[in-house]
All heavy atoms as TSV, in Angstrom:
chain	resi	resn	atom	element	x	y	z
A	1	MET	N	N	-129.393	-14.176	30.943
A	1	MET	CA	C	-129.428	-15.577	30.581
A	1	MET	C	C	-130.643	-16.157	30.717
A	1	MET	O	O	-131.145	-16.907	29.749
A	1	MET	CB	C	-128.281	-16.123	31.276
A	1	MET	CG	C	-127.943	-17.545	30.994
A	1	MET	SD	S	-127.422	-17.547	29.291
A	1	MET	CE	C	-127.173	-19.253	29.035
A	2	ARG	N	N	-131.379	-15.946	31.793
A	2	ARG	CA	C	-132.633	-16.578	32.087
A	2	ARG	C	C	-133.659	-16.180	31.089
A	2	ARG	O	O	-134.441	-16.840	30.643
A	2	ARG	CB	C	-133.157	-16.360	33.500
A	2	ARG	CG	C	-132.374	-16.850	34.508
A	2	ARG	CD	C	-132.780	-16.620	35.929
A	2	ARG	NE	N	-131.885	-17.143	36.901
A	2	ARG	CZ	C	-132.045	-16.953	38.207
A	2	ARG	NH1	N	-133.085	-16.339	38.667
A	2	ARG	NH2	N	-131.213	-17.558	39.021
A	3	THR	N	N	-133.485	-14.930	30.754
A	3	THR	CA	C	-134.522	-14.273	29.751
A	3	THR	C	C	-134.277	-15.120	28.368
A	3	THR	O	O	-135.352	-15.388	27.763
A	3	THR	CB	C	-134.191	-12.792	29.535
A	3	THR	OG1	O	-134.360	-12.115	30.875
A	3	THR	CG2	C	-135.310	-12.195	28.628
A	4	LEU	N	N	-133.133	-15.325	28.014
A	4	LEU	CA	C	-132.828	-16.032	26.724
A	4	LEU	C	C	-133.422	-17.375	26.756
A	4	LEU	O	O	-133.993	-17.892	25.741
A	4	LEU	CB	C	-131.323	-16.033	26.306
A	4	LEU	CG	C	-130.733	-14.709	26.043
A	4	LEU	CD1	C	-129.232	-14.901	25.725
A	4	LEU	CD2	C	-131.297	-14.216	24.746
A	5	VAL	N	N	-133.303	-18.012	27.909
A	5	VAL	CA	C	-133.866	-19.439	28.015
A	5	VAL	C	C	-135.343	-19.401	27.994
A	5	VAL	O	O	-135.864	-20.241	27.170
A	5	VAL	CB	C	-133.333	-20.066	29.358
A	5	VAL	CG1	C	-134.112	-21.338	29.637
A	5	VAL	CG2	C	-131.825	-20.350	29.458
A	6	GLU	N	N	-135.925	-18.424	28.605
A	6	GLU	CA	C	-137.380	-18.410	28.544
A	6	GLU	C	C	-137.927	-18.035	27.067
A	6	GLU	O	O	-138.834	-18.525	26.606
A	6	GLU	CB	C	-137.991	-17.324	29.390
A	6	GLU	CG	C	-137.951	-17.760	30.973
A	6	GLU	CD	C	-138.833	-18.965	31.054
A	6	GLU	OE1	O	-139.782	-19.229	30.514
A	6	GLU	OE2	O	-138.471	-19.811	32.092
A	7	LEU	N	N	-137.147	-17.105	26.422
A	7	LEU	CA	C	-137.472	-16.825	24.933
A	7	LEU	C	C	-137.256	-18.023	24.107
A	7	LEU	O	O	-138.166	-18.280	23.206
A	7	LEU	CB	C	-136.647	-15.732	24.541
A	7	LEU	CG	C	-137.017	-14.288	24.843
A	7	LEU	CD1	C	-135.869	-13.262	24.410
A	7	LEU	CD2	C	-138.324	-13.849	24.202
A	8	PHE	N	N	-136.231	-18.896	24.412
A	8	PHE	CA	C	-136.052	-20.022	23.624
A	8	PHE	C	C	-137.266	-21.069	23.822
A	8	PHE	O	O	-137.744	-21.626	22.930
A	8	PHE	CB	C	-134.773	-20.692	23.960
A	8	PHE	CG	C	-134.616	-22.220	23.410
A	8	PHE	CD1	C	-134.220	-22.335	22.049
A	8	PHE	CD2	C	-134.839	-23.248	24.164
A	8	PHE	CE1	C	-134.031	-23.491	21.539
A	8	PHE	CE2	C	-134.644	-24.411	23.614
A	8	PHE	CZ	C	-134.312	-24.555	22.293
A	9	HIS	N	N	-137.671	-21.176	25.107
A	9	HIS	CA	C	-138.863	-22.057	25.350
A	9	HIS	C	C	-140.122	-21.589	24.691
A	9	HIS	O	O	-140.905	-22.374	24.109
A	9	HIS	CB	C	-139.070	-22.253	26.813
A	9	HIS	CG	C	-138.070	-23.122	27.534
A	9	HIS	ND1	N	-137.154	-22.726	28.328
A	9	HIS	CD2	C	-137.974	-24.332	27.343
A	9	HIS	CE1	C	-136.492	-23.737	28.760
A	9	HIS	NE2	N	-136.891	-24.653	28.150
A	10	LEU	N	N	-140.274	-20.311	24.675
A	10	LEU	CA	C	-141.461	-19.683	24.122
A	10	LEU	C	C	-141.497	-19.935	22.567
A	10	LEU	O	O	-142.471	-20.385	21.923
A	10	LEU	CB	C	-141.497	-18.145	24.360
A	10	LEU	CG	C	-142.790	-17.496	23.806
A	10	LEU	CD1	C	-144.022	-18.015	24.364
A	10	LEU	CD2	C	-142.667	-15.925	24.307
A	11	VAL	N	N	-140.310	-19.652	21.883
A	11	VAL	CA	C	-140.287	-19.903	20.432
A	11	VAL	C	C	-140.404	-21.385	20.137
A	11	VAL	O	O	-141.005	-21.705	19.113
A	11	VAL	CB	C	-138.799	-19.242	19.969
A	11	VAL	CG1	C	-138.638	-19.722	18.499
A	11	VAL	CG2	C	-138.871	-17.735	20.010
A	12	ALA	N	N	-139.798	-22.286	20.937
A	12	ALA	CA	C	-139.957	-23.678	20.635
A	12	ALA	C	C	-141.439	-24.052	20.762
A	12	ALA	O	O	-141.821	-24.857	19.955
A	12	ALA	CB	C	-139.003	-24.365	21.618
A	13	GLY	N	N	-141.939	-23.607	21.816
A	13	GLY	CA	C	-143.510	-23.947	21.923
A	13	GLY	C	C	-144.375	-23.484	20.774
A	13	GLY	O	O	-145.136	-24.149	20.275
A	14	LEU	N	N	-144.070	-22.185	20.296
A	14	LEU	CA	C	-144.788	-21.710	19.110
A	14	LEU	C	C	-144.514	-22.452	17.869
A	14	LEU	O	O	-145.379	-22.723	17.021
A	14	LEU	CB	C	-144.449	-20.231	19.008
A	14	LEU	CG	C	-145.098	-19.345	20.019
A	14	LEU	CD1	C	-144.541	-17.970	19.891
A	14	LEU	CD2	C	-146.597	-19.382	20.137
A	15	THR	N	N	-143.144	-22.771	17.728
A	15	THR	CA	C	-142.762	-23.633	16.577
A	15	THR	C	C	-143.472	-24.954	16.507
A	15	THR	O	O	-143.934	-25.435	15.406
A	15	THR	CB	C	-141.255	-23.686	16.539
A	15	THR	OG1	O	-140.696	-22.473	16.334
A	15	THR	CG2	C	-140.772	-24.428	15.287
A	16	ALA	N	N	-143.449	-25.684	17.709
A	16	ALA	CA	C	-144.099	-27.013	17.784
A	16	ALA	C	C	-145.502	-26.960	17.400
A	16	ALA	O	O	-146.089	-27.727	16.736
A	16	ALA	CB	C	-143.784	-27.560	19.159
A	17	ALA	N	N	-146.214	-25.780	17.995
A	17	ALA	CA	C	-147.645	-25.640	17.758
A	17	ALA	C	C	-147.934	-25.433	16.223
A	17	ALA	O	O	-148.787	-26.010	15.700
A	17	ALA	CB	C	-148.277	-24.531	18.586
A	18	ALA	N	N	-147.139	-24.558	15.667
A	18	ALA	CA	C	-147.281	-24.366	14.159
A	18	ALA	C	C	-147.027	-25.636	13.415
A	18	ALA	O	O	-147.828	-25.952	12.368
A	18	ALA	CB	C	-146.307	-23.303	13.808
A	19	LEU	N	N	-146.020	-26.429	13.730
A	19	LEU	CA	C	-145.733	-27.673	12.949
A	19	LEU	C	C	-146.771	-28.626	13.033
A	19	LEU	O	O	-147.194	-29.198	12.030
A	19	LEU	CB	C	-144.334	-28.292	13.344
A	19	LEU	CG	C	-143.088	-27.358	12.949
A	19	LEU	CD1	C	-141.808	-27.973	13.610
A	19	LEU	CD2	C	-142.983	-27.356	11.365
A	20	LEU	N	N	-147.263	-28.825	14.277
A	20	LEU	CA	C	-148.351	-29.758	14.437
A	20	LEU	C	C	-149.602	-29.310	13.733
A	20	LEU	O	O	-150.313	-30.041	13.283
A	20	LEU	CB	C	-148.618	-29.900	16.037
A	20	LEU	CG	C	-147.569	-30.737	16.731
A	20	LEU	CD1	C	-147.847	-30.675	18.230
A	20	LEU	CD2	C	-147.517	-32.198	16.285
A	21	THR	N	N	-149.916	-27.987	13.861
A	21	THR	CA	C	-151.117	-27.471	13.075
A	21	THR	C	C	-150.949	-27.691	11.587
A	21	THR	O	O	-151.867	-28.117	10.985
A	21	THR	CB	C	-151.286	-25.998	13.456
A	21	THR	OG1	O	-151.414	-25.934	14.859
A	21	THR	CG2	C	-152.478	-25.324	12.773
A	22	ALA	N	N	-149.702	-27.430	11.052
A	22	ALA	CA	C	-149.533	-27.605	9.689
A	22	ALA	C	C	-149.716	-29.108	9.320
A	22	ALA	O	O	-150.372	-29.393	8.214
A	22	ALA	CB	C	-148.175	-27.100	9.295
A	23	ALA	N	N	-149.135	-29.939	10.097
A	23	ALA	CA	C	-149.325	-31.395	9.769
A	23	ALA	C	C	-150.641	-31.889	9.863
A	23	ALA	O	O	-151.168	-32.711	9.086
A	23	ALA	CB	C	-148.445	-32.160	10.834
A	24	ALA	N	N	-151.452	-31.335	10.860
A	24	ALA	CA	C	-152.842	-31.690	10.899
A	24	ALA	C	C	-153.715	-31.150	9.839
A	24	ALA	O	O	-154.575	-31.871	9.354
A	24	ALA	CB	C	-153.507	-31.273	12.321
A	25	ALA	N	N	-153.426	-29.957	9.427
A	25	ALA	CA	C	-154.133	-29.340	8.304
A	25	ALA	C	C	-153.882	-30.088	6.952
A	25	ALA	O	O	-154.790	-30.283	6.135
A	25	ALA	CB	C	-153.837	-27.888	8.127
A	26	TRP	N	N	-152.572	-30.522	6.835
A	26	TRP	CA	C	-152.250	-31.286	5.645
A	26	TRP	C	C	-152.911	-32.650	5.699
A	26	TRP	O	O	-153.404	-33.113	4.533
A	26	TRP	CB	C	-150.634	-31.511	5.630
A	26	TRP	CG	C	-150.203	-32.405	4.565
A	26	TRP	CD1	C	-150.097	-32.031	3.246
A	26	TRP	CD2	C	-149.904	-33.780	4.629
A	26	TRP	NE1	N	-149.735	-33.200	2.627
A	26	TRP	CE2	C	-149.474	-34.308	3.472
A	26	TRP	CE3	C	-149.947	-34.678	5.809
A	26	TRP	CZ2	C	-149.194	-35.620	3.281
A	26	TRP	CZ3	C	-149.565	-36.055	5.642
A	26	TRP	CH2	C	-149.235	-36.433	4.332
A	27	ALA	N	N	-152.927	-33.314	6.897
A	27	ALA	CA	C	-153.542	-34.648	6.938
A	27	ALA	C	C	-155.004	-34.615	6.711
A	27	ALA	O	O	-155.621	-35.670	6.321
A	27	ALA	CB	C	-153.192	-35.335	8.244
A	28	TYR	N	N	-155.702	-33.563	7.067
A	28	TYR	CA	C	-157.234	-33.480	6.965
A	28	TYR	C	C	-157.603	-32.322	6.377
A	28	TYR	O	O	-157.978	-31.263	6.840
A	28	TYR	CB	C	-157.805	-33.581	8.409
A	28	TYR	CG	C	-159.307	-33.903	8.377
A	28	TYR	CD1	C	-159.873	-34.952	7.852
A	28	TYR	CD2	C	-160.136	-32.733	8.742
A	28	TYR	CE1	C	-161.209	-35.101	7.702
A	28	TYR	CE2	C	-161.470	-33.043	8.826
A	28	TYR	CZ	C	-162.056	-34.161	8.267
A	28	TYR	OH	O	-163.416	-34.360	8.209
A	29	PRO	N	N	-157.466	-32.279	4.948
A	29	PRO	CA	C	-157.776	-31.086	4.252
A	29	PRO	C	C	-159.253	-30.554	4.253
A	29	PRO	O	O	-159.370	-29.319	4.240
A	29	PRO	CB	C	-157.548	-31.451	2.671
A	29	PRO	CG	C	-156.906	-32.816	2.763
A	29	PRO	CD	C	-157.021	-33.343	4.110
A	30	LEU	N	N	-160.131	-31.266	4.604
A	30	LEU	CA	C	-161.521	-30.802	4.780
A	30	LEU	C	C	-161.719	-29.986	6.050
A	30	LEU	O	O	-162.589	-29.076	6.072
A	30	LEU	CB	C	-162.390	-32.037	4.727
A	30	LEU	CG	C	-162.662	-32.851	3.560
A	30	LEU	CD1	C	-163.538	-34.016	3.716
A	30	LEU	CD2	C	-163.171	-31.973	2.435
A	31	GLY	N	N	-160.993	-30.209	6.954
A	31	GLY	CA	C	-160.981	-29.286	8.210
A	31	GLY	C	C	-159.893	-28.327	8.245
A	31	GLY	O	O	-159.636	-27.870	9.418
A	32	ARG	N	N	-159.255	-28.037	7.151
A	32	ARG	CA	C	-158.051	-27.108	7.298
A	32	ARG	C	C	-158.222	-25.822	7.974
A	32	ARG	O	O	-157.398	-25.358	8.729
A	32	ARG	CB	C	-157.549	-26.961	5.887
A	32	ARG	CG	C	-156.421	-26.046	5.808
A	32	ARG	CD	C	-155.918	-25.872	4.443
A	32	ARG	NE	N	-155.354	-27.199	3.847
A	32	ARG	CZ	C	-155.359	-27.633	2.590
A	32	ARG	NH1	N	-155.999	-27.022	1.820
A	32	ARG	NH2	N	-154.972	-28.895	2.357
A	33	GLU	N	N	-159.424	-25.247	7.594
A	33	GLU	CA	C	-159.737	-23.840	8.161
A	33	GLU	C	C	-159.961	-23.921	9.621
A	33	GLU	O	O	-159.356	-23.247	10.340
A	33	GLU	CB	C	-160.938	-23.277	7.483
A	33	GLU	CG	C	-161.237	-21.850	7.959
A	33	GLU	CD	C	-162.363	-21.189	7.186
A	33	GLU	OE1	O	-162.667	-21.652	6.076
A	33	GLU	OE2	O	-162.995	-20.392	7.735
A	34	VAL	N	N	-160.746	-24.927	10.098
A	34	VAL	CA	C	-160.922	-25.097	11.540
A	34	VAL	C	C	-159.671	-25.457	12.328
A	34	VAL	O	O	-159.438	-24.989	13.365
A	34	VAL	CB	C	-162.050	-26.220	11.848
A	34	VAL	CG1	C	-162.249	-26.368	13.247
A	34	VAL	CG2	C	-163.355	-25.723	11.108
A	35	ILE	N	N	-158.797	-26.338	11.620
A	35	ILE	CA	C	-157.648	-26.730	12.335
A	35	ILE	C	C	-156.653	-25.513	12.445
A	35	ILE	O	O	-156.054	-25.319	13.538
A	35	ILE	CB	C	-156.867	-27.827	11.541
A	35	ILE	CG1	C	-157.743	-29.118	11.517
A	35	ILE	CG2	C	-155.503	-28.029	11.917
A	35	ILE	CD1	C	-157.373	-30.199	10.629
A	36	TRP	N	N	-156.563	-24.604	11.437
A	36	TRP	CA	C	-155.769	-23.403	11.604
A	36	TRP	C	C	-156.294	-22.518	12.697
A	36	TRP	O	O	-155.507	-21.880	13.352
A	36	TRP	CB	C	-155.576	-22.722	10.297
A	36	TRP	CG	C	-154.451	-23.426	9.529
A	36	TRP	CD1	C	-154.494	-24.229	8.365
A	36	TRP	CD2	C	-153.159	-23.396	9.795
A	36	TRP	NE1	N	-153.227	-24.582	8.089
A	36	TRP	CE2	C	-152.334	-24.159	8.819
A	36	TRP	CE3	C	-152.273	-22.802	10.790
A	36	TRP	CZ2	C	-150.885	-24.253	8.810
A	36	TRP	CZ3	C	-150.971	-22.931	10.786
A	36	TRP	CH2	C	-150.226	-23.684	9.847
A	37	TRP	N	N	-157.647	-22.295	12.723
A	37	TRP	CA	C	-158.134	-21.566	13.821
A	37	TRP	C	C	-157.866	-22.128	15.164
A	37	TRP	O	O	-157.405	-21.328	16.107
A	37	TRP	CB	C	-159.683	-21.422	13.724
A	37	TRP	CG	C	-160.148	-20.384	12.808
A	37	TRP	CD1	C	-160.559	-20.461	11.521
A	37	TRP	CD2	C	-160.100	-18.846	13.053
A	37	TRP	NE1	N	-160.781	-19.223	11.015
A	37	TRP	CE2	C	-160.496	-18.232	11.996
A	37	TRP	CE3	C	-159.788	-18.136	14.217
A	37	TRP	CZ2	C	-160.633	-16.880	11.914
A	37	TRP	CZ3	C	-159.803	-16.786	14.301
A	37	TRP	CH2	C	-160.388	-16.190	12.987
A	38	CYS	N	N	-157.910	-23.388	15.432
A	38	CYS	CA	C	-157.608	-23.915	16.721
A	38	CYS	C	C	-156.078	-23.861	16.967
A	38	CYS	O	O	-155.755	-23.589	18.121
A	38	CYS	CB	C	-157.974	-25.420	16.773
A	38	CYS	SG	S	-159.807	-25.633	16.728
A	39	GLY	N	N	-155.241	-24.005	15.956
A	39	GLY	CA	C	-153.889	-23.885	16.139
A	39	GLY	C	C	-153.548	-22.377	16.449
A	39	GLY	O	O	-152.677	-22.210	17.338
A	40	GLY	N	N	-154.119	-21.515	15.790
A	40	GLY	CA	C	-153.844	-20.058	16.138
A	40	GLY	C	C	-154.310	-19.772	17.585
A	40	GLY	O	O	-153.480	-19.075	18.266
A	41	VAL	N	N	-155.264	-20.234	18.053
A	41	VAL	CA	C	-155.763	-20.076	19.472
A	41	VAL	C	C	-154.675	-20.745	20.422
A	41	VAL	O	O	-154.326	-20.198	21.430
A	41	VAL	CB	C	-157.188	-20.566	19.706
A	41	VAL	CG1	C	-157.431	-20.653	21.201
A	41	VAL	CG2	C	-158.209	-19.795	18.932
A	42	ALA	N	N	-154.262	-21.895	20.073
A	42	ALA	CA	C	-153.259	-22.585	20.862
A	42	ALA	C	C	-151.992	-21.889	20.860
A	42	ALA	O	O	-151.343	-21.617	21.914
A	42	ALA	CB	C	-153.060	-24.032	20.382
A	43	MET	N	N	-151.592	-21.261	19.736
A	43	MET	CA	C	-150.377	-20.450	19.728
A	43	MET	C	C	-150.476	-19.128	20.572
A	43	MET	O	O	-149.584	-18.677	21.287
A	43	MET	CB	C	-149.932	-20.140	18.329
A	43	MET	CG	C	-149.295	-21.415	17.534
A	43	MET	SD	S	-149.014	-20.957	15.936
A	43	MET	CE	C	-150.320	-21.838	14.907
A	44	ALA	N	N	-151.734	-18.508	20.421
A	44	ALA	CA	C	-151.874	-17.333	21.119
A	44	ALA	C	C	-151.830	-17.601	22.757
A	44	ALA	O	O	-151.294	-16.899	23.584
A	44	ALA	CB	C	-153.192	-16.813	20.908
A	45	ALA	N	N	-152.454	-18.767	23.077
A	45	ALA	CA	C	-152.429	-19.190	24.483
A	45	ALA	C	C	-151.000	-19.374	24.970
A	45	ALA	O	O	-150.557	-19.057	26.091
A	45	ALA	CB	C	-153.376	-20.516	24.683
A	46	THR	N	N	-150.206	-20.200	24.167
A	46	THR	CA	C	-148.886	-20.315	24.442
A	46	THR	C	C	-148.136	-19.127	24.702
A	46	THR	O	O	-147.303	-18.980	25.635
A	46	THR	CB	C	-148.170	-21.274	23.316
A	46	THR	OG1	O	-148.999	-22.389	23.200
A	46	THR	CG2	C	-146.726	-21.469	23.662
A	47	ALA	N	N	-148.307	-18.180	23.904
A	47	ALA	CA	C	-147.673	-16.883	23.951
A	47	ALA	C	C	-148.089	-16.079	25.246
A	47	ALA	O	O	-147.241	-15.592	25.983
A	47	ALA	CB	C	-147.865	-16.013	22.715
A	48	MET	N	N	-149.341	-16.180	25.527
A	48	MET	CA	C	-149.744	-15.519	26.717
A	48	MET	C	C	-149.380	-16.147	28.065
A	48	MET	O	O	-149.078	-15.511	29.019
A	48	MET	CB	C	-151.371	-15.458	26.854
A	48	MET	CG	C	-151.906	-14.512	25.702
A	48	MET	SD	S	-153.667	-14.338	25.709
A	48	MET	CE	C	-153.828	-13.379	27.091
A	49	MET	N	N	-149.243	-17.544	27.926
A	49	MET	CA	C	-148.739	-18.313	29.228
A	49	MET	C	C	-147.179	-17.986	29.333
A	49	MET	O	O	-146.719	-18.285	30.428
A	49	MET	CB	C	-148.947	-19.697	29.057
A	49	MET	CG	C	-150.532	-19.973	29.317
A	49	MET	SD	S	-150.834	-21.855	29.354
A	49	MET	CE	C	-150.433	-22.308	27.634
A	50	GLY	N	N	-146.536	-17.640	28.374
A	50	GLY	CA	C	-144.990	-17.335	28.430
A	50	GLY	C	C	-144.755	-15.976	28.847
A	50	GLY	O	O	-143.544	-15.806	29.194
A	51	ILE	N	N	-145.708	-15.142	28.948
A	51	ILE	CA	C	-145.384	-13.707	29.347
A	51	ILE	C	C	-144.981	-13.677	30.803
A	51	ILE	O	O	-143.974	-12.991	31.151
A	51	ILE	CB	C	-146.607	-12.790	29.026
A	51	ILE	CG1	C	-146.738	-12.657	27.620
A	51	ILE	CG2	C	-146.487	-11.424	29.701
A	51	ILE	CD1	C	-148.060	-11.953	27.185
A	52	GLY	N	N	-145.732	-14.354	31.629
A	52	GLY	CA	C	-145.333	-14.252	33.070
A	52	GLY	C	C	-143.959	-14.874	33.502
A	52	GLY	O	O	-143.192	-14.110	34.023
A	53	PRO	N	N	-143.597	-16.055	32.994
A	53	PRO	CA	C	-142.233	-16.526	33.208
A	53	PRO	C	C	-141.227	-15.589	32.474
A	53	PRO	O	O	-140.080	-15.454	33.091
A	53	PRO	CB	C	-142.326	-17.894	32.497
A	53	PRO	CG	C	-143.655	-18.412	32.574
A	53	PRO	CD	C	-144.526	-17.091	32.440
A	54	LEU	N	N	-141.601	-15.073	31.398
A	54	LEU	CA	C	-140.516	-14.173	30.712
A	54	LEU	C	C	-140.374	-12.938	31.625
A	54	LEU	O	O	-139.177	-12.410	31.764
A	54	LEU	CB	C	-140.972	-13.814	29.321
A	54	LEU	CG	C	-140.170	-12.946	28.530
A	54	LEU	CD1	C	-138.797	-13.648	28.207
A	54	LEU	CD2	C	-140.837	-12.696	27.160
A	55	ARG	N	N	-141.355	-12.321	32.112
A	55	ARG	CA	C	-141.210	-11.117	32.950
A	55	ARG	C	C	-140.427	-11.461	34.291
A	55	ARG	O	O	-139.572	-10.690	34.724
A	55	ARG	CB	C	-142.579	-10.646	33.380
A	55	ARG	CG	C	-143.279	-9.911	32.182
A	55	ARG	CD	C	-144.658	-9.467	32.565
A	55	ARG	NE	N	-144.450	-8.309	33.388
A	55	ARG	CZ	C	-145.355	-7.712	33.937
A	55	ARG	NH1	N	-146.647	-8.248	33.946
A	55	ARG	NH2	N	-145.243	-6.750	34.629
A	56	ARG	N	N	-140.681	-12.636	34.893
A	56	ARG	CA	C	-139.888	-13.085	36.094
A	56	ARG	C	C	-138.448	-13.296	35.765
A	56	ARG	O	O	-137.649	-12.970	36.508
A	56	ARG	CB	C	-140.578	-14.293	36.717
A	56	ARG	CG	C	-141.865	-13.921	37.397
A	56	ARG	CD	C	-142.306	-15.173	38.283
A	56	ARG	NE	N	-142.685	-16.357	37.368
A	56	ARG	CZ	C	-143.810	-16.638	36.910
A	56	ARG	NH1	N	-144.815	-15.741	36.939
A	56	ARG	NH2	N	-144.062	-17.593	36.161
A	57	ALA	N	N	-138.190	-13.877	34.638
A	57	ALA	CA	C	-136.842	-14.124	34.268
A	57	ALA	C	C	-136.039	-12.873	33.938
A	57	ALA	O	O	-134.937	-12.608	34.395
A	57	ALA	CB	C	-136.745	-15.044	32.944
A	58	ARG	N	N	-136.807	-11.885	33.286
A	58	ARG	CA	C	-136.158	-10.586	33.133
A	58	ARG	C	C	-135.786	-9.838	34.379
A	58	ARG	O	O	-134.760	-9.269	34.581
A	58	ARG	CB	C	-137.062	-9.722	32.129
A	58	ARG	CG	C	-136.428	-8.503	31.777
A	58	ARG	CD	C	-137.223	-7.811	30.669
A	58	ARG	NE	N	-136.503	-6.662	30.097
A	58	ARG	CZ	C	-137.096	-5.639	29.889
A	58	ARG	NH1	N	-138.374	-5.402	30.132
A	58	ARG	NH2	N	-136.358	-4.570	29.419
A	59	ALA	N	N	-136.712	-9.959	35.349
A	59	ALA	CA	C	-136.552	-9.307	36.679
A	59	ALA	C	C	-135.330	-9.923	37.429
A	59	ALA	O	O	-134.540	-9.260	37.996
A	59	ALA	CB	C	-137.811	-9.352	37.569
A	60	ALA	N	N	-135.267	-11.265	37.249
A	60	ALA	CA	C	-134.188	-11.992	37.869
A	60	ALA	C	C	-132.782	-11.628	37.357
A	60	ALA	O	O	-131.805	-11.537	38.085
A	60	ALA	CB	C	-134.346	-13.486	37.905
A	61	ASP	N	N	-132.772	-11.458	36.057
A	61	ASP	CA	C	-131.657	-10.989	35.319
A	61	ASP	C	C	-131.112	-9.648	35.739
A	61	ASP	O	O	-130.072	-9.350	35.805
A	61	ASP	CB	C	-131.697	-11.090	33.834
A	61	ASP	CG	C	-131.720	-12.615	33.186
A	61	ASP	OD1	O	-131.179	-13.424	34.043
A	61	ASP	OD2	O	-132.172	-12.760	32.144
A	62	ARG	N	N	-132.174	-8.731	35.879
A	62	ARG	CA	C	-131.861	-7.365	36.319
A	62	ARG	C	C	-131.225	-7.312	37.752
A	62	ARG	O	O	-130.408	-6.512	38.028
A	62	ARG	CB	C	-133.044	-6.500	36.104
A	62	ARG	CG	C	-133.424	-6.137	34.789
A	62	ARG	CD	C	-134.698	-5.182	34.783
A	62	ARG	NE	N	-134.841	-4.784	33.445
A	62	ARG	CZ	C	-135.779	-3.782	33.200
A	62	ARG	NH1	N	-136.478	-3.319	34.120
A	62	ARG	NH2	N	-136.027	-3.434	31.921
A	63	ARG	N	N	-131.752	-8.201	38.607
A	63	ARG	CA	C	-131.255	-8.193	39.955
A	63	ARG	C	C	-129.855	-8.676	40.102
A	63	ARG	O	O	-129.128	-8.293	40.937
A	63	ARG	CB	C	-132.150	-8.993	40.918
A	63	ARG	CG	C	-133.353	-8.377	41.292
A	63	ARG	CD	C	-134.138	-9.284	42.101
A	63	ARG	NE	N	-134.777	-10.269	41.159
A	63	ARG	CZ	C	-135.633	-11.342	41.463
A	63	ARG	NH1	N	-135.924	-11.428	42.678
A	63	ARG	NH2	N	-136.206	-12.024	40.550
A	64	ARG	N	N	-129.428	-9.444	39.141
A	64	ARG	CA	C	-128.028	-10.125	39.019
A	64	ARG	C	C	-127.089	-9.070	38.637
A	64	ARG	O	O	-126.689	-8.255	38.326
A	64	ARG	CB	C	-128.073	-11.232	38.208
A	64	ARG	CG	C	-127.956	-12.544	38.977
A	64	ARG	CD	C	-128.104	-13.714	38.085
A	64	ARG	NE	N	-126.877	-14.373	37.968
A	64	ARG	CZ	C	-126.567	-15.476	37.268
A	64	ARG	NH1	N	-127.547	-15.895	36.409
A	64	ARG	NH2	N	-125.382	-16.026	37.165
């Protein structure tokens, strides 16, 4: 159960980052490429930061 909650939070964070990046790229077309690069880095960082909590949640689920 904890694993599913962590996966939900990870997907929600990635979705929010993608939506904000898309909105920013739409609002400022001249910087679209740079905005998508920054958004991609933010999404990669979000995924990497989610690995630790996901592993801990999986371990906790296995102990139960």
